[in-house]
MISEVO-34623 format. One record per residue (C-alpha): residue number from 1; residue in one letter; y, z, x. Coordinates in nm, 2 decimals, m for minus. Layout:
N
(NUM, 'A', (Y, Z, X))
...
***
This chain:
322
(1, 'X', (m1.50, 2.75, 0.86))
(2, 'X', (m1.52, 2.39, 0.74))
(3, 'X', (m1.73, 2.32, 0.43))
(4, 'X', (m1.80, 2.00, 0.23))
(5, 'X', (m1.65, 1.94, m0.11))
(6, 'X', (m1.70, 2.20, m0.38))
(7, 'X', (m1.55, 2.18, m0.72))
(8, 'X', (m1.46, 2.55, m0.71))
(9, 'X', (m1.18, 2.48, m0.46))
(10, 'X', (m1.01, 2.21, m0.66))
(11, 'X', (m0.70, 2.41, m0.78))
(12, 'X', (m0.65, 2.57, m0.44))
(13, 'X', (m0.66, 2.22, m0.28))
(14, 'X', (m0.40, 2.10, m0.53))
(15, 'X', (m0.18, 2.41, m0.45))
(16, 'X', (m0.22, 2.34, m0.07))
(17, 'X', (m0.12, 1.97, m0.13))
(18, 'X', (0.19, 2.07, m0.33))
(19, 'X', (0.29, 2.32, m0.06))
(20, 'X', (0.22, 2.10, 0.25))
(21, 'X', (0.17, 1.73, 0.17))
(22, 'X', (0.50, 1.72, m0.02))
(23, 'X', (0.68, 1.81, 0.30))
(24, 'X', (0.58, 1.46, 0.43))
(25, 'X', (0.72, 1.30, 0.11))
(26, 'X', (0.39, 1.27, m0.09))
(27, 'X', (0.40, 1.31, m0.47))
(28, 'X', (0.28, 1.64, m0.61))
(29, 'X', (m0.07, 1.65, m0.76))
(30, 'X', (m0.20, 1.80, m1.08))
(31, 'X', (m0.55, 1.82, m1.21))
(32, 'X', (m0.53, 1.47, m1.37))
(33, 'X', (m0.38, 1.29, m1.07))
(34, 'X', (m0.62, 1.47, m0.83))
(35, 'X', (m0.91, 1.35, m1.03))
(36, 'X', (m0.77, 1.00, m1.05))
(37, 'X', (m0.70, 0.96, m0.68))
(38, 'X', (m0.99, 1.15, m0.54))
(39, 'X', (m1.29, 1.27, m0.74))
(40, 'X', (m1.30, 0.99, m1.01))
(41, 'X', (m1.24, 0.72, m0.75))
(42, 'X', (m1.56, 0.51, m0.71))
(43, 'X', (m1.53, 0.55, m0.33))
(44, 'X', (m1.51, 0.93, m0.34))
(45, 'X', (m1.78, 1.09, m0.12))
(46, 'X', (m1.83, 1.46, m0.15))
(47, 'X', (m2.00, 1.46, 0.19))
(48, 'X', (m1.69, 1.30, 0.34))
(49, 'X', (m1.45, 1.55, 0.19))
(50, 'X', (m1.39, 1.87, 0.38))
(51, 'X', (m1.23, 2.21, 0.31))
(52, 'X', (m1.11, 2.45, 0.57))
(53, 'X', (m1.16, 2.81, 0.47))
(54, 'X', (m1.01, 3.12, 0.62))
(55, 'X', (m1.13, 3.45, 0.47))
(56, 'X', (m1.24, 3.23, 0.17))
(57, 'X', (m0.89, 3.09, 0.12))
(58, 'X', (m0.83, 2.72, 0.14))
(59, 'X', (m0.62, 2.63, 0.44))
(60, 'X', (m0.71, 2.27, 0.49))
(61, 'X', (m0.83, 1.95, 0.31))
(62, 'X', (m0.95, 1.63, 0.46))
(63, 'X', (m1.08, 1.32, 0.28))
(64, 'X', (m1.22, 0.99, 0.39))
(65, 'X', (m1.40, 0.70, 0.23))
(66, 'X', (m1.63, 0.41, 0.31))
(67, 'X', (m1.76, 0.11, 0.13))
(68, 'X', (m1.93, m0.20, 0.27))
(69, 'X', (m1.75, m0.41, 0.01))
(70, 'X', (m1.41, m0.30, 0.14))
(71, 'X', (m1.21, m0.50, 0.39))
(72, 'X', (m1.36, m0.41, 0.73))
(73, 'X', (m1.59, m0.19, 0.53))
(74, 'X', (m1.91, m0.28, 0.72))
(75, 'X', (m1.77, m0.13, 1.04))
(76, 'X', (m1.48, 0.10, 0.94))
(77, 'X', (m1.44, 0.44, 0.78))
(78, 'X', (m1.10, 0.51, 0.62))
(79, 'X', (m0.92, 0.83, 0.68))
(80, 'X', (m0.73, 0.91, 0.36))
(81, 'X', (m0.57, 1.24, 0.45))
(82, 'X', (m0.58, 1.56, 0.66))
(83, 'X', (m0.36, 1.84, 0.51))
(84, 'X', (m0.33, 2.18, 0.67))
(85, 'X', (m0.15, 2.50, 0.59))
(86, 'X', (0.16, 2.54, 0.82))
(87, 'X', (0.00, 2.81, 1.03))
(88, 'X', (m0.31, 2.61, 1.09))
(89, 'X', (m0.15, 2.28, 1.22))
(90, 'X', (m0.29, 2.31, 1.57))
(91, 'X', (m0.47, 2.04, 1.77))
(92, 'X', (m0.79, 2.24, 1.76))
(93, 'X', (m0.80, 2.26, 1.38))
(94, 'X', (m0.68, 1.90, 1.33))
(95, 'X', (m0.96, 1.80, 1.57))
(96, 'X', (m1.22, 2.00, 1.38))
(97, 'X', (m1.13, 1.82, 1.05))
(98, 'X', (m1.12, 1.48, 1.22))
(99, 'X', (m1.46, 1.54, 1.38))
(100, 'X', (m1.60, 1.62, 1.04))
(101, 'X', (m1.47, 1.29, 0.90))
(102, 'X', (m1.58, 1.08, 1.20))
(103, 'X', (m1.92, 1.24, 1.20))
(104, 'X', (m1.98, 1.14, 0.84))
(105, 'X', (m1.85, 0.78, 0.92))
(106, 'X', (m2.10, 0.75, 1.20))
(107, 'X', (m2.38, 0.89, 0.98))
(108, 'X', (m2.31, 0.59, 0.76))
(109, 'X', (m2.32, 0.35, 1.05))
(110, 'X', (m1.95, 0.29, 1.10))
(111, 'X', (m1.81, 0.20, 1.43))
(112, 'X', (m1.45, 0.29, 1.39))
(113, 'X', (m1.20, 0.51, 1.21))
(114, 'X', (m0.91, 0.34, 1.04))
(115, 'X', (m0.59, 0.45, 0.87))
(116, 'X', (m0.45, 0.15, 0.69))
(117, 'X', (m0.34, m0.01, 0.36))
(118, 'X', (m0.69, m0.13, 0.25))
(119, 'X', (m0.78, 0.23, 0.17))
(120, 'X', (m0.87, 0.24, m0.20))
(121, 'X', (m0.75, 0.60, m0.24))
(122, 'X', (m0.38, 0.54, m0.30))
(123, 'X', (m0.15, 0.82, m0.22))
(124, 'X', (0.19, 0.79, m0.40))
(125, 'X', (0.51, 0.91, m0.22))
(126, 'X', (0.87, 0.96, m0.31))
(127, 'X', (1.14, 0.73, m0.18))
(128, 'X', (1.39, 0.95, 0.01))
(129, 'X', (1.74, 0.99, m0.14))
(130, 'X', (1.64, 0.88, m0.49))
(131, 'X', (1.57, 1.07, m0.82))
(132, 'X', (1.20, 1.08, m0.75))
(133, 'X', (1.15, 0.71, m0.75))
(134, 'X', (0.80, 0.66, m0.61))
(135, 'X', (0.59, 0.40, m0.43))
(136, 'X', (0.23, 0.38, m0.55))
(137, 'X', (0.05, 0.41, m0.21))
(138, 'X', (0.10, 0.49, 0.15))
(139, 'X', (0.00, 0.21, 0.39))
(140, 'X', (m0.07, 0.45, 0.68))
(141, 'X', (0.03, 0.78, 0.84))
(142, 'X', (0.40, 0.88, 0.81))
(143, 'X', (0.54, 0.85, 1.16))
(144, 'X', (0.74, 1.17, 1.12))
(145, 'X', (0.43, 1.37, 1.04))
(146, 'X', (0.24, 1.61, 1.26))
(147, 'X', (m0.08, 1.42, 1.18))
(148, 'X', (0.06, 1.10, 1.33))
(149, 'X', (0.14, 1.28, 1.66))
(150, 'X', (m0.20, 1.44, 1.66))
(151, 'X', (m0.39, 1.12, 1.60))
(152, 'X', (m0.21, 0.96, 1.89))
(153, 'X', (m0.32, 1.24, 2.11))
(154, 'X', (m0.67, 1.22, 1.97))
(155, 'X', (m0.71, 0.86, 2.09))
(156, 'X', (m0.60, 0.66, 1.78))
(157, 'X', (m0.42, 0.35, 1.87))
(158, 'X', (m0.12, 0.24, 1.67))
(159, 'X', (m0.19, m0.12, 1.56))
(160, 'X', (0.13, m0.18, 1.35))
(161, 'X', (0.42, 0.00, 1.20))
(162, 'X', (0.47, m0.06, 0.82))
(163, 'X', (0.82, m0.03, 0.68))
(164, 'X', (0.85, 0.12, 0.33))
(165, 'X', (1.15, m0.07, 0.17))
(166, 'X', (1.35, 0.00, m0.15))
(167, 'X', (1.61, m0.17, m0.37))
(168, 'X', (1.78, m0.06, m0.69))
(169, 'X', (1.79, m0.37, m0.92))
(170, 'X', (2.09, m0.30, m1.14))
(171, 'X', (2.34, m0.57, m1.06))
(172, 'X', (2.10, m0.79, m0.86))
(173, 'X', (2.20, m1.16, m0.85))
(174, 'X', (2.07, m1.45, m0.66))
(175, 'X', (2.32, m1.56, m0.40))
(176, 'X', (2.46, m1.91, m0.39))
(177, 'X', (2.29, m2.01, m0.07))
(178, 'X', (1.95, m1.93, m0.22))
(179, 'X', (2.04, m2.13, m0.53))
(180, 'X', (2.13, m2.42, m0.30))
(181, 'X', (1.79, m2.38, m0.13))
(182, 'X', (1.63, m2.40, m0.47))
(183, 'X', (1.82, m2.72, m0.56))
(184, 'X', (1.72, m2.88, m0.23))
(185, 'X', (1.35, m2.78, m0.28))
(186, 'X', (1.37, m2.93, m0.63))
(187, 'X', (1.49, m3.26, m0.49))
(188, 'X', (1.18, m3.25, m0.26))
(189, 'X', (0.95, m3.21, m0.56))
(190, 'X', (0.91, m2.83, m0.57))
(191, 'X', (0.97, m2.60, m0.87))
(192, 'X', (0.98, m2.22, m0.87))
(193, 'X', (0.90, m2.07, m1.21))
(194, 'X', (0.66, m1.85, m1.40))
(195, 'X', (0.30, m1.96, m1.39))
(196, 'X', (0.19, m2.15, m1.70))
(197, 'X', (m0.19, m2.20, m1.73))
(198, 'X', (m0.14, m2.51, m1.95))
(199, 'X', (0.09, m2.67, m1.69))
(200, 'X', (m0.01, m2.55, m1.35))
(201, 'X', (m0.33, m2.57, m1.15))
(202, 'X', (m0.47, m2.49, m0.80))
(203, 'X', (m0.43, m2.11, m0.80))
(204, 'X', (m0.77, m2.04, m0.64))
(205, 'X', (m0.72, m2.31, m0.38))
(206, 'X', (m0.38, m2.17, m0.29))
(207, 'X', (m0.51, m1.82, m0.26))
(208, 'X', (m0.79, m1.93, m0.03))
(209, 'X', (m0.53, m2.04, 0.21))
(210, 'X', (m0.44, m1.68, 0.28))
(211, 'X', (m0.65, m1.43, 0.47))
(212, 'X', (m0.58, m1.16, 0.22))
(213, 'X', (m0.85, m1.03, m0.02))
(214, 'X', (m0.61, m0.82, m0.22))
(215, 'X', (m0.40, m1.12, m0.30))
(216, 'X', (m0.70, m1.32, m0.40))
(217, 'X', (m0.81, m1.04, m0.64))
(218, 'X', (m0.48, m0.94, m0.79))
(219, 'X', (m0.30, m1.27, m0.82))
(220, 'X', (m0.61, m1.45, m0.93))
(221, 'X', (m0.67, m1.19, m1.20))
(222, 'X', (m0.31, m1.18, m1.31))
(223, 'X', (m0.29, m1.56, m1.36))
(224, 'X', (m0.62, m1.56, m1.54))
(225, 'X', (m0.51, m1.27, m1.77))
(226, 'X', (m0.17, m1.41, m1.85))
(227, 'X', (0.03, m1.15, m1.65))
(228, 'X', (0.35, m1.32, m1.54))
(229, 'X', (0.35, m1.44, m1.18))
(230, 'X', (0.64, m1.63, m1.01))
(231, 'X', (0.49, m1.94, m0.85))
(232, 'X', (0.61, m2.24, m0.64))
(233, 'X', (0.45, m2.57, m0.75))
(234, 'X', (0.44, m2.92, m0.61))
(235, 'X', (0.37, m3.17, m0.87))
(236, 'X', (0.24, m2.88, m1.09))
(237, 'X', (m0.01, m2.77, m0.82))
(238, 'X', (0.05, m2.40, m0.72))
(239, 'X', (0.13, m2.37, m0.35))
(240, 'X', (0.30, m2.03, m0.34))
(241, 'X', (0.35, m1.71, m0.54))
(242, 'X', (0.54, m1.38, m0.57))
(243, 'X', (0.44, m1.10, m0.80))
(244, 'X', (0.30, m1.02, m1.03))
(245, 'X', (0.59, m0.93, m1.26))
(246, 'X', (0.49, m0.59, m1.39))
(247, 'X', (0.73, m0.30, m1.48))
(248, 'X', (0.54, 0.03, m1.43))
(249, 'X', (0.60, 0.33, m1.66))
(250, 'X', (0.81, 0.50, m1.38))
(251, 'X', (1.05, 0.20, m1.38))
(252, 'X', (0.92, 0.05, m1.06))
(253, 'X', (0.85, m0.32, m1.02))
(254, 'X', (0.49, m0.35, m0.91))
(255, 'X', (0.46, m0.59, m0.61))
(256, 'X', (0.14, m0.72, m0.47))
(257, 'X', (0.29, m0.97, m0.23))
(258, 'X', (0.45, m1.31, m0.16))
(259, 'X', (0.30, m1.61, 0.01))
(260, 'X', (0.35, m1.99, 0.06))
(261, 'X', (0.05, m2.21, 0.15))
(262, 'X', (0.08, m2.31, 0.52))
(263, 'X', (0.08, m2.68, 0.42))
(264, 'X', (0.41, m2.63, 0.23))
(265, 'X', (0.61, m2.40, 0.47))
(266, 'X', (0.95, m2.50, 0.59))
(267, 'X', (1.12, m2.56, 0.26))
(268, 'X', (1.27, m2.22, 0.21))
(269, 'X', (1.02, m2.14, m0.07))
(270, 'X', (0.95, m1.79, 0.04))
(271, 'X', (1.31, m1.68, 0.00))
(272, 'X', (1.34, m1.86, m0.34))
(273, 'X', (1.01, m1.70, m0.47))
(274, 'X', (1.12, m1.35, m0.37))
(275, 'X', (1.47, m1.38, m0.52))
(276, 'X', (1.33, m1.52, m0.84))
(277, 'X', (1.08, m1.23, m0.85))
(278, 'X', (1.37, m0.98, m0.82))
(279, 'X', (1.55, m1.16, m1.10))
(280, 'X', (1.24, m1.16, m1.32))
(281, 'X', (1.20, m0.78, m1.27))
(282, 'X', (1.57, m0.72, m1.35))
(283, 'X', (1.54, m0.93, m1.67))
(284, 'X', (1.27, m0.71, m1.81))
(285, 'X', (1.46, m0.38, m1.74))
(286, 'X', (1.29, m0.28, m1.41))
(287, 'X', (1.49, 0.00, m1.24))
(288, 'X', (1.39, m0.06, m0.88))
(289, 'X', (1.15, m0.23, m0.64))
(290, 'X', (0.97, m0.08, m0.34))
(291, 'X', (0.73, m0.25, m0.10))
(292, 'X', (0.60, m0.23, 0.25))
(293, 'X', (0.58, m0.49, 0.52))
(294, 'X', (0.50, m0.49, 0.89))
(295, 'X', (0.80, m0.42, 1.11))
(296, 'X', (0.74, m0.75, 1.30))
(297, 'X', (0.67, m0.96, 0.98))
(298, 'X', (0.93, m1.24, 0.95))
(299, 'X', (0.94, m1.18, 0.57))
(300, 'X', (1.13, m0.86, 0.64))
(301, 'X', (1.44, m1.08, 0.68))
(302, 'X', (1.40, m1.21, 0.33))
(303, 'X', (1.37, m0.85, 0.19))
(304, 'X', (1.68, m0.74, 0.38))
(305, 'X', (1.88, m1.04, 0.26))
(306, 'X', (1.79, m0.94, m0.10))
(307, 'X', (1.93, m0.59, m0.03))
(308, 'X', (1.62, m0.39, 0.06))
(309, 'X', (1.65, m0.12, 0.32))
(310, 'X', (1.38, 0.06, 0.51))
(311, 'X', (1.34, 0.41, 0.39))
(312, 'X', (1.02, 0.53, 0.55))
(313, 'X', (0.78, 0.41, 0.83))
(314, 'X', (0.41, 0.44, 0.84))
(315, 'X', (0.16, 0.38, 1.12))
(316, 'X', (m0.16, 0.18, 1.09))
(317, 'X', (m0.41, 0.33, 1.34))
(318, 'X', (m0.76, 0.29, 1.47))
(319, 'X', (m1.01, 0.46, 1.70))
(320, 'X', (m1.33, 0.29, 1.80))
(321, 'X', (m1.63, 0.53, 1.83))
(322, 'X', (m1.81, 0.53, 2.16))
***
């Protein structure tokens, strides 16, 4: 039997998560983190959160969210998770949970179901082969998971593969060829340094050059609030960024992204920005960095040159409702 969210099942759902979701590499949950990720999230919808019961025992948990103010939010419902007990991971049961989510999406006028990185319910996961170093959110479905294989069979189309990448920062140095690039860019009038509101201008104009609402929000807010951001400037006008430079409590360097305005590409600024960002993180005692990027994104070459390796892959998926 599938029922909608009920507070009485909270601990049993946490127990299920810690038994099953952790097998896919997700971080364990406790009452506080469950509340932060799910029930206290402004996009939480009890009518889009479902529990599978068998003889009144919790055997499954599915959660989705919607919001017209989210990217693609006017047409898309976001699938956050479907977690089942081991003996219940059948196509029939997966389909029942998925049907419940999709029906709720369609009730709200949505035209498609999406699994992607714009989901505001962030699920942290552990980086394989590390002492529980973690990344703050999963950008899709882990491709080694049973859920991924089921969604493919259920008609979800893989739109991209996202690579989760990792680098320990101890001993990080900027290689000589990147320093040579920086000197060449400087001779052309470019500087790569930390943003200074008394010196630099043009952040909003730069951000408008990217089709990325998350960058516009996070980088715009960081520069406004005085949070360090590595920027590239031409005659003190900001034309690129990397950051922000935030060391999280778990030792991770928080990374929103990197971008160079299209009008100023071709000067090697992307590589310089990223290496300068890694250096800035190391200088404040950051233990490691993790990020994700599309498997076909040219920027992956910059990350690999810096020493990053792909440690996990996720699938961005969609099904349009007929």
